[in-house]
C-alpha positions in Angstrom: 163.0 117.8 61.5 161.9 114.8 63.5 158.5 113.1 63.5 157.5 114.8 66.8 158.3 118.3 65.4 156.4 117.6 62.2 153.3 116.3 64.1 153.4 119.3 66.5 153.5 121.7 63.5 150.6 119.8 61.9 148.5 120.3 65.1 149.5 124.0 65.3 148.6 124.5 61.6 145.2 123.0 62.2 144.5 125.7 64.8 145.4 128.7 62.6 142.8 130.7 60.8 142.6 130.1 57.0 144.5 127.5 55.1 147.1 125.2 56.7 150.5 126.7 56.5 154.2 125.9 57.1 155.9 127.5 60.1 159.4 128.3 61.2 160.4 127.3 64.8 160.9 131.0 65.6 157.4 132.0 64.6 155.4 133.4 67.5 152.0 131.6 68.1 150.3 135.0 68.5 151.7 136.2 65.2 150.3 133.2 63.3 146.8 133.7 64.7 146.8 131.3 67.7 144.7 132.9 70.4 144.1 131.7 74.0 141.2 129.4 73.1 143.1 128.0 70.1 146.1 127.4 72.4 144.0 125.4 74.8 142.5 123.3 72.0 146.0 122.8 70.7 147.2 121.5 74.1 144.3 119.0 74.2 145.1 117.8 70.7 148.8 117.4 71.5 148.0 115.5 74.6 145.8 113.1 72.7 148.1 112.7 69.8 151.2 111.9 71.9 149.6 110.2 74.9 151.1 112.8 77.3 150.0 115.2 80.0 151.1 118.8 79.3 151.4 121.0 82.5 149.5 124.0 81.2 148.7 127.2 83.1 146.8 129.8 81.0 148.4 132.5 83.1 152.0 131.7 82.0 151.3 130.0 78.7 152.1 133.0 76.6 155.7 133.0 78.0 156.2 129.2 78.1 154.7 128.5 74.7 155.5 131.8 72.9 156.9 130.2 69.7 156.4 127.2 67.6 159.8 126.0 68.7 158.8 126.4 72.4 155.9 124.0 71.8 158.0 121.5 69.8 160.7 121.5 72.5 158.2 121.0 75.3 156.4 118.1 73.5 159.7 116.4 72.5 160.8 116.6 76.2 157.5 115.1 77.4 157.5 112.4 74.8 161.1 111.5 75.8 160.2 111.3 79.5 157.4 109.0 78.6 159.7 106.4 77.1 
């Protein structure tokens, strides 16, 4: 797992209820306790951490960012575009 993926998972973990936990890329955000307000905070944290702008629409976020892997893939793509 690359540095971006590890950092993304760290941010996701900070938004889950309870203790920080490890995730699989296939884990659904909803199943690990990420609700809409948590997802929005997660987006802000990811933008700040990576110095990127994430095109985020709350109406389609559940489909676009359904799993941990979806978030990792999106952030890796945006970080790659930045360089």
